[in-house]
N, C-alpha and C positions, 0 to 999 in steps of 0.2 A: 603395629603395620597398618591396621584401619583405625583413623581417629573417627568418633562421632563426636558432632557439637549439636548441644541444643539450641533451640531456636534463639533462648535468650544470648548463649553465648554468640552467635551469630551476629545477632543484634550489636551486642558491644564490639564486635569485630569492625561492623560501620560505622559505628560511632567513634572508634578510635582510627580508622582511616580518615575519616573528616577532618576531627581535630591534630590530627599529627600532619595530614598531606596535604591540606585544604588550601595553603598558603603558598602553594607550588601551581595553582589550577591555571592561572594564566602565564606562565613561566614559557617562554617560546621554544618550542621541541622541533627537532627534526622530521620531514614528512615522509612518508613510504612512498616510492616511487619505482619501485623493481621486485619481484621474488620469485623464486624458483625453486621448486616444490619438488623434493624426492621421498615419495611415501611409498611404505613397503608395508601392505596388509595380510595379516592373516585371519581372516574371517573364523575359521574352524575353531581357532582359538580364542577368539576375541581378544588379537593382540596388534598392536600395530607399533613401525618405527618410522622417525620421519627427520629431514633434516631440510630447512629452509634457510636460502643464501638471499639475504635483504639488503636493499640497497635505500637509504635513504638522503634526504638534502635537507639541507638550512634554506627555507624560503625566506626567512626573515632578512631584516636587514642589520640586523647586530650578531657577532658570535655566540655559539650556545656554549656553555662550559659544563654541562650536565644532560645525562639522559635517563628521563624518567620511564620505567617499563612496569605496567600490569603483566603479571604473568598467567598463563593460561592455565598452570598448574605449576604445583611446587618443584615438580620432576623433571624441568625442561634444564638444557645445559645452554649458556650463551656467551658464544666469545665475541669479544669486541675488540678488537687490536689497539693497543695502546690505551685502553680506557681501565679506571680503578673502580673497582666496585666498593663503595662509599655506604652504602645500606642495603642490608639484605634482611627485609621483612618477611619473615617464611610465614608469618600467620594471616599475613595480608597479601601474600605473594606479589610485593611492592620491591623494589629494586630502585638504586640510583648509582649509576656510574657518571663517576669524573672524566671529563674528556679533557685530555694533556696531548696536544695544544688543543684551544677550543677550536668550534667548525666553524669555520670563517663563512658568511654569508655566501650563496650559492655553491659552496660546497657538498661532496657526497660523503656520509659514512656509510661503510658495509660492515653488515656483523651477520653471524650464524647462529641460528637457533637450531637444537636437536633435540629430541625428546621419545619418549615410549611409552606406551598405554598398554599395561598390563593388569590382569585383574590379579593380587594379591590376597590368599587366604578367605574369609567369608567375611562381606561386605554390609554393612546396614542395609544401603539401599546402592543399587547398581551405579556405579561412579560414573559408566561412559555407555548408555544405553545405546546409542546409536552404533557403536561398534559389534554387530550382531553377525551369527553364521551365514547369513541370508537376507541382504537387506540393507548393508551400512551406508549413514550419510551423516556427514559431519560439514562443518564448514570453515574455513580458514582460521577465524579467532579462534577454535579451538585448539589450533597450533601454534599461533604466533602470539607475543605480546600486543596488549594494547599500550601504544605510546604517550606519556604524558596522564597527569591527573584527570579523572574521569568522575565527574559528577554521576555517572549511571551506578556508580559503589556506594552513593550515600542513603540515606533512611530515607523515604518519601512519604511515610505516614506521617501526617502533623501532628498526633497526638504522640506518637513515639518519638517525634522530634522534640515537641513540647516536655516530656519524660525526663529527655536526657539532657535538657536546657541548651538545646540547639536552636537558633534562627531558624524562624518561618522560610519555606523553601518554597520558590519558584517550579510551577511543573514545567516552565520551558522558558528562555531568556526571553524577554519583551520583544515585541515586532518592532525592526525599525529600519532605515535606509541607509543606517550610518555605517559605509562599508568597512572601517575596522572591526565592525561586531558580526560582519558575514565571510569570516575566513575559514571557517569549517561548517561542513555538510552536518548534516542532523542524524545522520549514520554513523558516522566516525570522524572524530578528531584528530587532527596532524596526519592526513591522508587523501592525496588528491585522487586523479587517475592514476594506475598502475599498470603495468606491465607483468604478465603473470606466464609464466610455463612449467609443465608439472609432468613429471615422470612418475606414475602409479603403478604398482606391481599389486597381483591379487592370484586367488586361487586359479589353478586352469580352468574351472567349470563356471567362472565368474566372469563379467565386462566390467570395469574399473573405469567412471567418466570423470573427468576434469575439466575447468570451464575452456573452451576456444575449441580449435579446430585440430581432428587427430593427425598428427603428423607421423606416427610410425607405431607399429602394433609387432610384437613380437615374443616368443616362448623361450624361456632359459631357467634351469636349475629347479624345473619341475614349477615355474611359475609363469604367469602370463602380465605381460608389461604392455602399457600405453605411455603415450607421448602427446601431449597435448599443448598448444600455444592461444593465447588469447589473439583474434585478429584486431583488435581495437582495446587502447588504453579504457581502462574501464575503472568503476568504484572498487574498492578495497573489501568485496564481499562477495563470495562464490562457497561454491560446495565441492566437495568430494563424494561418489557415490559406489558403492560395489556390490553386484549381486549376479545371480543366476536368471539373467534376464532374457527374454524373449523383444526381437527387434523389428517396429513397423516402420519402414523407410519411405519416404516420399522426396519428390521434388515441387517447389514453388519457383516459377520465373515471374520477374517483375513485369507488368504487364508495357512496359517502355522499354524494355529489353535489359541487359547485364544478365551477371553471374548469378544461374540459379543457385536458390536455398535450400540446404535439408532440413526436411522436416520430419524427425523422429518423436516414437516414443517407446521408452523403455517399460518393460510390463511383467508381471508376474504372470507365468503361461495362463493359469486359471481366469486369470482377470482380464481378458481381452473385448469383452462384452462392448465399454465405451470406447475403445481406443479409436474406432473410426471418428467419433465427433468429436474428441482431442486434436486428430488431425484436420479435420473440416473447420473447428475452429480457430484453429492456428494459422491456417492457410486464408480465412477469411478476414480474420486481425492483422496479418501482412497486407492483404489486398488494401484495407481502410487505412490503415496507419502509415503505409509508405504513401498513397496517394495525399492524404491529408496532413502528415507530419514531416515528412521527409524521408532519406533512405534508413534502411535497417542496417547496421553495422559490422554483423557479424556472419558467418558462412553457415550458421545451421540455427536453428529454435529445438530444443527438446524437452521433452518430458519425460522425467524420471519417478517409477513407482517408489514409496518405501513402507515401510510397517507402518502399521497403527501405533508406534511409541509416543508418534505426534499425530496431529488432527489439524493439516493445515497444507495449503499449497504456498509456495514462494519462490519470488523470482530473483534469479542471480543473472549475470549477463548472458545470454542465450541459453538458458540451461534454467529449466522449470522443476524442481522437484514438488512430488504431489503426493500427498498420503493416501494409502490403499482406503480409508476410511471416510471418505468427502469424494470420492469420484469413480474410482476405478469398480466400485462395486455397486454403487448407486444402480436401484431401479429406478430407470425412466420409461417403462413399460406404457403407464397412463400419460396419453399425448396433451391432456390438459396440465398436466405439470410443466413449470418454469425447469430448463434445461438447464440445472444448477452446474453440471459438468462444461456445456459449451460458454455458459457465462463465466466460471471459475480460470477457466485457460485465456480467455479473453480479457480478461483483468489481467492476471500476470502478464500476457503478451504486452499489454499496455504500460506494464512497468518497462519494458525494454527501450520503453521512451519517456515515462514520466517516474524517472529515478535512476535509470541507467542511461540516458543520455542529459536528462535536464534534473539537478538533484538540489534541493534546496537548503537554502542554509540554517544554521540550528539555531532556529528562533520559533515564537508561535507563528502558526500558519504553515509550516514546513508540509505537511503530510496533506495540505491543500494541493499540491502542486504534485503530489507523486498517488497516494491513495485515492484521493477524491478525483483526478485527472484519469486513473487509471479505470474508476468505476465509469466515468463517461463516457471513455473510449468502450468499454465493455458494451456498454448500454445501446450504444451507434451500430456496435457489429451484431449485438443480439438484433434490434430491431429490424436490421437487413435481412436476417437469417429467418426471424420467427414473426414478424410484422406488429402494428399498432398494438394492439390488442394485448400482447405479452406484457407489452412496457407498460400500460397501464396496471395490469396486476402486479408486475413489478414493484411499480410505483407506491403503490396503496401497501403493500408490503415494508418498503423500505419507511416510507413514511410512519404507519405503525412503530416500526421497530424503533426509530428516532424517538417518538416522544413517550414510548415507553421506558426507555433507556433514560432519558434526561429527568423522569422523575426520579431515579434512583443515582444521581449525581452527588457524590459526596464531598467533592472539592468545590468547583464553580464551571458552569456553561461559558465559552466564549463565543462569539460569532464565529463563523467558519472562517473568517479572513484571519483570524487569532488562535485556531485551531491548537491545543497540546497535547497532539496525539491520542484524544478518546476516537475511540473504533465507533461510536454511536454518530459521532459529529462528521468524521472525515469519510467512511463509509456511506451511512444511511441516508443522514441529510444532505451530504454530498452528491450522492444520484440525482435527488430531487431538484437539489438548487440548479445543478450545471442541465440536466435535461428542462426545466424552467427555463432558464436563459435560452437553450436553446430553440423552444417552442415561439419565443417573443423575439429573438434577433434573428432565427434562421440556420440552418446547420452550417453552410457555407460561411456565413458572416462570422459566429462562433469560432468555426473550425480557423478562419483568415486571423483571427487573435491568437489562438494555441499555436498556429506554425509560425509567427511572428514571434514567440516567447520562444520555441525550439532552435530557430533559428539565431537568435540574440545570445542562447545558454548552451545550447548541447555541447558536452565535453570542455566547457569553458574553464579557465583557471580564475580562482577566487578574483574578487568577493562574489559569492555565489548568489542565485536569485532569491528572490521572499516574493510572498501572496501581494505585496504591493506592486510589484514588478506582474504580475497576473492582472491585479485590478488594473491599472493603467491601461493593458493591451483591450482589456475588457469595456475600459471607458471610451477607447478609441472608438469601437465600432459598436456603440449604444446611444441610440438618438436622444437628445434631449428629452422627449416624452418618456422614455424609460427609465431614467436617472434614478427615479423613486425607487425602482424593481432592483436595480443594481445595488442600491444600499441597502435595500430591505435585506435582501440574500446573502450580501458579503458581510456589510457593516452591522447590522444589526440582527438580532433574534427575534424573529418577526411571527408571531402567531395571531392565528384568525379566528373569530368566534362567528361564524356565519350560521344562520339557520333558515331553513324552507319552512315558511307556515302554511302556506296552502299551495295546491296546485290542482286546477278546473280546466278542463277540456270542452269545445263546444264544435259540433262537426257543422262546418260553414256552407253555403248554398254551392260551393265550386268544389267539395268534395275535401277540401282540406279541414285539419283540425285546428283551431285556436285554442291555445294554453297559456292561460293566464295563471303567473306565478307571482307570488309575494313571499319576501324574505326577508330577513333582517342583516345587515353586515356590521361587523365591528374588527377594529386592526388594533394590536398591541404591540409594542415593543418591550421584551423581557430583559432586565438587568440579568447579572452574571449568578446571582440567587434564585433567579426565576420569579422576583416581585416584576409585575406586567404595568404599564402604564399606558394608556389609551394613546391614539393616532388617530388624527383626521383621514378618513378613506376616500380615495378616488380614484380607485385603481381598476385594472382591466381583471376582468376574470370572465373564465369561460362559464355560460350556463348551457344546460346539456338535457335534451331528452329521451330517455332509454327506454329500448326495447324488451322484452321478457327475458327474465332470468333464465340461462342453462341450467343453472343449479345451485344449490344454497352457498356454494363456495363462488361462484361467478357471476359477476354485472353482468346486466345487460347491455346489448350493443349501444353505442351510441348513435342515435338516427337524426337528432338536429344538436347543434353546437353553434352557439354565437357567444362572440368575446365583445363583452361590454363594461363600460364605466361603471363601477358602483361605488354606491356613496354609503357613509355610516348612516345606520338606520334604518327604517325601512324602504324596500323597494319593491316596486311592480313593473312587470314588465307581461309582454304578450310574445308568443313565439309560433311558428305555423308550422305543421308537419304533416306529411301526405298518408301519413298511418298515426294510428291511436297509440301514443305512448304510455309506457306502464308504469315509467317513474319520471320525476324531475331530479335534477342534481344541481347541486353549486360545485363549482370545479370538477367534473366526469375524469378528467384524465389526472387528479391527486398530484397537482404541480405546487399547492402551496398548504400549509401545515395550520389545520384546523382543531383547537381545542377539543370539539367533540363532533369527530366527522361523522358519527352515526345520524345525527341531527341536520345533515346537509342535504339528504334527498326525503323527496315526499310521493306516495302515491299517488298517479293521478286520478281525478275523480271526473267521469263523465256526465256533465250537464245535458240534461235534453231541452 
């Protein structure tokens, strides 16, 4: 009834998956184009039934004679008219269907998937934890098969692979401009932009939510029914939720006119404290993103709370599930704290453009286009809401996180242009790198490059964009004098080892303070294993004079700041200030990564 597999048994299955089916990895397969879901939930019983009518298309130039499916679970029923099941690997949930006749180029293949989730007997672990009495949340890949062989099912640990005599595995395919290598997104192979319609039913006291605009709602047979449809073809990555929700609804109208967008938060009644922050963040994000990136293509933006069986927020087309544990019950009564609720919402809103309009090809650098760009977008919205001082604090936090995490890297650290889905690179490093470029190029100039990228690739057919496309647009708006900065930030792992040696102030006859600073500078490029090579330095870096610290967690305000050309070795400069500074600091906005950031500052000594 309930079969338990040890970790060793699961590992052996992954090995067999690769050994038996790896040869099919590059086999042309049809792509998802249209899906129609009928979902019947019984949350009080933790049960659900579903049926999905699927349309796929052969997008290749040759006929396809077989369909390879990775099933979401063993209990689905698949009906493919005219197809013959030739392989049914129950242990691996892998099937191969022979198509007779083969699917011609441009032709469509339609099939149906049916399934049921039921709890049977006593399980060792909860098999489908997201289907609960109040707060169900699951995504489309819990219901439909993944088409084609997927490397995601392979063993990834290099020691485990060595033990089973498997070849070394690249974390991601190498970055390239070759169009033939850019035919799939990093989110899912064999699926491009799809149309989705959903009819979902649930308990009479719950609201069920699916992707798109609510077209119809009714009650029948003691259940509540909802019918949704996507407003625009989207990535084949979306969610379904049901709970006893309270709902806050507002409207946002584009300043240039147009149809108002519904701004909604679905939440547990006792968790209303941060709902206004979420609404505010969504509206502010819509204002900034539509002005700088282009139109928003859905009729609504929704945040939906789900229980703490997971602890994350996630962006789907127009819909953003958000765990109660990281936002809805966060205490933000201390005004000195960074408003992480506002920030996370702005980040997920960023994904409505960066992943759900422009999506990277499945290769190194893909998450620079999605996660790093959503980080940058959120920082711009945050800065306009909370000011530059909060950004300074946030950038220091991100820089510290990046440097701590890179020390624990077990594989290899790539430059951000070739990031291989490591969070500490595309989140933490991405925030600092892109904010740094904004500081040197200017916000309008940088956003012009990003808007060009969106205009070139939004909702586009393959080949999909890569970080090379992003770099090309940045190169276009970067002056020759800052080419080194672009390269340092994107093509290299660049680390500084700057150190403030002394800071002395003397009051001048005009009442100003002359502050003389002596410091040393050093720049290094690190390779993927962390080995550093010194690089000659002639870089623009800010030097600042700071006022008194507010507390032991807050740096003093920047009262004087100058951007100067700093060279390798010892540097000496004099800055003028109307007031006596408390400290002097190299890079006070934390735009660069310094190996020992604590020695970048020095207390200013007053000389008589």
